[in-house]
C-alpha positions in Angstrom: 103.0 94.2 149.8 99.7 94.5 147.9 99.5 92.9 144.5 99.0 95.6 141.9 98.2 95.4 138.2 101.8 96.2 137.3 103.0 93.3 139.4 100.4 91.0 137.7 101.6 92.2 134.3 105.2 91.6 135.2 104.5 88.1 136.4 102.5 87.3 133.3 105.5 88.4 131.1 107.8 86.1 132.9 105.3 83.2 132.7 105.1 83.8 128.9 108.9 83.9 128.7 109.4 80.7 130.6 106.3 78.8 129.4 107.0 79.4 125.7 110.5 77.9 125.8 109.5 74.3 125.4 106.8 75.2 122.9 109.1 77.2 120.6 111.9 74.7 120.8 109.8 71.7 119.8 110.6 70.4 116.3 112.1 73.7 115.1 115.3 74.7 113.4 117.6 76.3 116.1 117.9 79.6 114.2 114.1 80.0 114.0 113.7 79.0 117.7 116.3 81.6 118.8 114.7 84.3 116.8 111.3 83.6 118.3 112.7 83.4 121.8 114.4 86.8 121.2 111.2 88.4 120.2 109.2 86.8 123.1 111.9 87.8 125.7 111.9 91.5 124.8 108.2 91.8 124.0 106.4 88.9 125.7 102.8 89.7 125.0 103.4 91.0 121.5 105.6 88.0 120.8 102.9 85.6 122.1 100.3 87.1 119.8 102.7 87.0 116.8 103.6 83.4 117.6 100.0 82.3 117.7 99.4 83.9 114.3 102.7 83.2 112.6 104.7 80.8 114.7 103.8 77.4 113.2 104.7 76.4 109.7 102.3 73.4 109.4 98.8 73.2 108.1 95.8 71.7 109.9 95.6 67.9 109.8 92.5 68.0 107.6 94.5 69.7 104.8 97.5 67.3 105.2 95.2 64.3 105.0 93.8 65.7 101.7 97.3 65.9 100.4 98.0 62.3 101.4 94.7 61.1 99.8 95.3 62.7 96.5 99.0 61.7 96.2 98.2 58.1 95.4 95.7 59.2 92.7 98.2 61.6 91.2 100.8 58.8 90.9 98.4 56.9 88.7 97.9 59.9 86.4 101.6 60.6 86.1 102.2 57.0 85.2 100.5 57.6 81.8 103.9 58.7 80.5 105.5 55.5 81.7 104.2 53.7 78.6 107.4 54.8 76.9 110.3 53.8 79.1 112.9 56.0 77.3 110.7 59.0 78.3 110.5 58.2 82.0 114.2 57.2 82.2 116.1 59.1 79.6 119.9 58.7 79.4 121.7 61.2 81.6 125.3 61.9 82.7 126.3 60.2 85.9 126.7 63.6 87.6 123.0 64.4 86.9 121.6 61.1 88.1 122.1 61.9 91.8 120.1 65.2 91.5 117.4 63.4 89.5 117.1 60.7 92.1 116.9 63.4 94.9 114.3 65.4 93.1 112.2 62.3 92.5 112.4 61.4 96.2 111.5 64.9 97.4 108.8 65.8 95.0 107.4 62.3 93.9 107.8 63.4 90.3 109.7 61.3 87.8 112.1 62.7 85.3 110.5 62.9 81.8 112.1 63.2 78.3 110.5 64.1 75.0 109.5 67.7 75.9 109.6 70.9 74.0 109.9 74.4 75.6 111.0 78.0 75.3 111.8 80.7 77.7 109.8 83.9 77.4 111.2 87.0 79.2 108.8 89.8 78.2 105.7 90.1 80.3 103.6 91.3 77.3 104.8 88.3 75.2 103.8 85.9 78.0 100.3 87.4 78.3 99.8 87.5 74.6 100.9 83.9 74.1 98.8 82.7 77.0 95.7 84.5 75.7 96.3 83.0 72.2 96.5 79.5 73.7 93.3 80.1 75.8 91.5 81.3 72.7 92.6 78.1 70.9 91.5 75.8 73.9 89.0 73.1 73.1 88.4 71.3 76.4 89.8 73.0 79.5 91.9 75.9 80.9 93.5 75.6 84.3 95.2 78.6 85.9 96.9 78.7 89.3 98.6 82.0 90.3 99.7 83.7 93.5 98.7 87.1 92.0 95.8 87.4 89.6 95.5 91.2 89.5 92.4 93.3 89.0 94.2 95.4 86.4 94.4 95.7 82.7 96.4 92.4 82.4 94.0 90.5 84.7 91.0 91.8 82.7 92.6 90.7 79.4 93.2 87.2 80.6 89.8 87.2 82.3 88.2 88.2 78.9 90.0 85.3 77.2 88.6 82.9 79.9 85.1 84.3 79.4 85.3 83.7 75.6 86.5 80.2 76.2 83.5 79.4 78.5 81.2 80.7 75.8 82.8 78.1 73.4 82.0 75.3 76.0 85.6 75.1 77.4 85.8 74.4 81.2 87.9 77.1 82.9 89.2 76.6 86.4 91.1 79.4 88.3 92.9 79.1 91.6 94.4 82.3 93.0 96.0 82.9 96.4 93.6 84.6 98.8 96.2 87.1 100.0 98.2 87.7 96.8 95.0 88.2 94.8 92.8 89.9 97.4 92.0 92.9 95.2 90.8 90.5 92.4 88.5 88.7 94.8 86.9 92.0 95.8 86.4 93.2 92.3 87.1 91.3 89.1 86.4 87.9 90.7 82.7 88.4 91.0 82.5 89.2 87.2 84.6 86.0 86.4 82.2 83.9 88.4 79.2 85.4 86.7 80.8 84.6 83.3 81.1 80.9 84.2 84.7 80.6 85.4 85.2 78.3 88.3 87.1 80.5 90.7 88.4 79.5 94.2 90.8 81.2 96.6 93.8 79.2 97.8 94.5 79.1 101.5 91.6 81.5 102.4 92.2 83.7 105.4 89.4 84.0 107.9 90.2 85.7 111.2 87.1 84.3 112.9 87.4 80.8 111.6 91.0 80.1 110.9 91.5 77.5 108.2 95.3 77.8 108.5 97.6 77.2 111.4 99.7 80.1 110.1 98.0 82.8 108.1 101.0 83.9 106.1 101.6 80.4 104.6 100.8 81.2 101.0 100.5 79.4 97.6 103.2 81.2 95.6 103.0 79.0 92.5 102.5 80.2 88.9 101.0 77.6 86.5 98.7 77.5 83.5 97.7 74.3 81.7 95.6 74.3 78.5 94.0 71.1 77.2 96.6 69.0 79.0 99.0 69.8 76.1 100.5 73.2 76.8 101.8 74.6 80.1 103.3 77.8 81.4 105.3 78.0 84.6 107.9 80.4 86.0 108.1 83.6 88.0 105.4 85.7 86.3 102.0 86.4 87.8 98.9 87.6 86.0 99.7 91.2 86.6 101.1 94.3 84.8 104.9 94.6 85.2 104.5 97.9 87.0 102.5 96.2 89.8 102.9 97.9 93.1 105.4 100.7 92.1 105.5 102.3 88.6 109.2 103.2 89.1 110.1 99.5 89.7 109.1 97.4 86.7 109.3 93.7 87.2 111.5 91.4 85.0 110.3 87.8 84.9 110.9 84.6 83.0 108.3 82.0 82.0 108.7 78.6 80.4 106.1 77.6 77.8 106.1 73.8 77.6 104.6 70.9 75.7 105.2 67.1 76.0 104.8 64.7 78.9 106.0 67.3 81.5 102.6 69.0 81.0 100.9 65.9 82.5 103.1 66.3 85.5 102.2 69.9 85.9 98.6 69.1 85.3 98.7 66.7 88.3 100.0 69.5 90.5 97.1 71.7 89.5 94.7 68.8 90.2 96.3 68.3 93.6 95.8 72.0 94.5 92.3 72.0 93.1 91.4 69.1 95.4 93.2 70.7 98.2 90.9 73.7 98.0 87.6 72.3 96.8 87.4 68.6 97.8 86.7 67.9 94.1 88.7 65.1 92.5 89.4 65.8 88.8 90.0 62.3 87.2 88.5 63.0 83.8 90.5 61.2 81.0 90.5 64.3 78.8 92.6 66.1 81.4 95.5 63.7 80.6 95.6 63.2 76.8 98.3 61.2 75.2 101.4 63.5 75.1 103.6 64.4 72.1 107.1 62.9 72.7 108.9 64.7 69.8 110.9 67.1 71.9 114.5 66.8 73.2 114.2 68.5 76.7 114.6 66.3 79.8 112.7 67.8 82.7 110.8 67.3 86.0 108.7 69.5 88.2 109.6 70.0 91.8 106.5 71.0 93.9 107.2 72.0 97.5 105.3 73.3 100.5 104.2 72.6 104.1 102.3 69.4 103.2 105.5 67.8 101.9 107.4 65.7 104.4 110.7 67.5 103.8 111.9 70.9 102.6 112.2 69.6 99.0 113.1 72.9 97.3 115.8 73.9 99.9 117.4 70.4 99.9 117.5 70.3 96.1 119.2 73.7 95.8 121.8 72.9 98.5 122.5 69.5 96.9 122.9 71.1 93.4 125.4 73.7 94.8 127.5 71.0 96.4 127.4 69.0 93.1 128.7 71.9 91.0 132.1 71.6 89.5 132.7 74.8 87.5 130.0 77.5 87.7 126.8 78.5 89.5 124.7 81.5 88.5 121.7 82.5 90.6 119.1 85.2 90.1 116.5 86.0 92.7 114.6 89.1 93.9 115.0 88.0 97.5 118.2 86.3 98.7 118.0 85.5 102.4 119.9 82.3 102.9 119.8 80.1 105.9 123.0 78.6 107.4 123.0 75.5 105.1 122.7 77.6 101.9 125.2 80.1 103.0 127.7 77.4 103.8 127.0 75.6 100.5 127.8 78.8 98.5 131.0 79.5 100.5 132.2 75.9 100.2 131.5 75.9 96.5 133.9 78.9 96.1 136.5 77.2 98.2 136.3 74.2 95.9 137.1 76.4 92.9 133.6 76.8 91.6 132.7 80.3 90.3 129.5 81.5 92.1 127.7 84.5 90.7 124.6 86.1 92.3 122.6 88.5 90.3 120.2 90.4 92.6 118.1 93.5 92.3 119.6 96.8 93.4 116.1 97.6 94.8 113.2 95.4 95.6 109.6 96.0 96.7 110.3 94.6 100.2 112.3 96.9 102.5 112.8 94.4 105.3 113.7 91.5 103.0 116.2 93.9 101.3 117.8 94.7 104.6 118.0 91.0 105.6 119.5 90.1 102.2 122.2 92.8 102.5 123.1 91.5 105.9 124.7 88.5 104.2 126.6 90.4 101.4 129.8 91.0 103.4 130.2 87.4 104.4 129.5 86.2 100.8 131.8 88.7 99.2 134.6 87.9 101.7 134.3 84.2 100.8 134.7 85.0 97.1 131.1 84.9 95.9 130.5 87.5 93.1 127.5 89.7 93.6 126.0 91.8 90.8 123.2 94.4 91.4 120.7 94.6 88.7 119.8 98.3 88.1 116.8 98.1 85.7 113.7 97.8 87.8 113.0 94.7 89.9 114.7 91.5 88.8 111.9 89.1 89.7 113.2 86.0 87.9 114.1 83.0 90.1 116.7 81.0 88.2 119.8 78.8 88.8 122.2 77.3 86.3 124.8 74.7 87.4 127.7 73.9 85.1 126.4 72.8 81.8 124.0 70.3 83.3 121.1 71.8 85.3 118.7 74.7 84.7 116.2 75.7 87.3 113.4 78.2 86.9 110.2 78.7 88.9 108.3 80.5 91.6 110.7 79.9 94.5 113.0 82.7 95.8 116.3 81.8 97.4 115.0 82.8 100.9 113.6 81.2 104.0 110.0 81.9 103.1 110.2 80.0 99.8 112.3 77.2 101.3 110.2 76.5 104.3 106.8 78.2 104.3 105.3 78.8 100.9 103.9 76.3 98.3 106.3 76.7 95.4 106.6 75.1 92.0 110.0 74.9 90.2 111.1 73.3 87.0 114.3 71.3 86.6 115.7 70.8 83.1 118.9 68.8 82.4 121.4 69.0 79.6 123.8 71.5 78.0 121.4 73.1 75.5 118.7 74.0 77.9 121.3 75.2 80.5 123.0 77.3 77.8 119.6 78.9 77.0 119.1 79.9 80.6 122.7 81.1 81.0 122.2 83.3 77.9 119.3 85.0 79.7 121.3 85.3 82.9 124.1 87.0 81.0 121.5 89.5 79.7 120.6 90.3 83.3 124.3 90.7 84.0 124.7 93.3 81.3 122.2 95.5 83.2 124.0 94.9 86.5 127.0 96.5 88.3 129.5 94.5 90.4 129.6 94.9 94.1 133.0 94.8 95.7 133.9 94.0 99.3 135.6 97.4 99.8 132.6 99.2 98.5 130.3 97.3 100.8 132.4 97.8 103.8 132.2 101.5 103.3 128.4 101.7 104.0 127.2 103.7 106.9 126.7 102.6 110.5 122.9 103.1 110.5 122.6 100.8 107.5 124.7 98.2 109.3 122.5 98.3 112.4 119.4 97.9 110.3 120.9 95.0 108.4 122.0 93.3 111.6 118.5 93.6 113.1 116.9 92.2 110.0 119.4 89.3 110.0 118.4 88.4 113.5 114.7 88.3 112.4 115.4 86.7 109.0 114.6 83.1 110.1 111.0 84.4 110.8 110.5 86.0 107.4 
């Protein structure tokens, strides 16, 4: 029988199916491996191409070595706060000590007392306060954002940076190459001409790939002014109607002062070195902090260069440590098996678990994947509330009266395993009560979802959700 092109194509498909099994299974979570094998089995050539582009969640060795080299330098800078022992080791309840120790181990960031902070929930208020602080800057302004938009908000912040440069202030801006692609093709050139030091994070080049996986992104949001004031949370430098005018974003940002700012500064310096090879070790970047506040906090950076999934492990551990109540808000809720089990077990232990999620988001596939888990969560006793006023973009978690978490990380597989994220942990009843007050405000604009309601959805919707759930480990 003569060999035809169709036979060769068929043989090549089976070679791909068989040959990719050991590659996909190597050092990979079983759920992710099975999803990739499913795609490759049904569409071998398309699956092979997708795997080569998106299949590995590690960075090139060159970038990992940069992270290792700068880590020791950062430890010395963070140690500036250690001159006051009560700041580095403030008194905490025994129930909090285990989480503190875990976060320190995962993120290499010690817990710090003596901080001041406030939660800002209105986008315009955040931008106005940030611009005011930039206008008052005397030495440096450091901005690191996933999205720095070429819109009215981006131009306002860019104008403040330009004014600061004219006063002799050094302005450094890191923006993700994908999240801020419009800015790099428009406003970015103007910022560079005005003297702002602008660099893309994780640049994408299809002809010379600097990433092992092109959709690994730096999703962090951070601003540091003069080493004394910092902003971090879920808000980007973008108008709240970004993407869809009928879906206004609702975010939360923490404005901070005290020794925690030095810790956040060190994270910016690490990312700056990561992208530019420039080590920022100037003493003026780490001024003596003000220790007059009462907030106890620590930063939790995470990403592919860290040896473990620090954000995911901290969230799961905090849920298992809960005794009374957990409230989570997230625009994208796509749990893996460990998080799903932790939430269900918490309910079985008598903990009240409330999830406040957007009724609509800007990501249709992520929406479908999230909804695929609703029935299982509701059946276990988890309470789900759907926020009806725009896109709830805040990423928060409160645990009992002891832990408040806000930051850039969603409660999904992408934030847990793929993106560079930055989250803030704060300990104590007062700061947790402040976050819970905000979460209750979100709850006032939400409607409860019952198990009977959800089981009444259509067959087509169920099929879409089931398909999205199969692919959710790849998202």
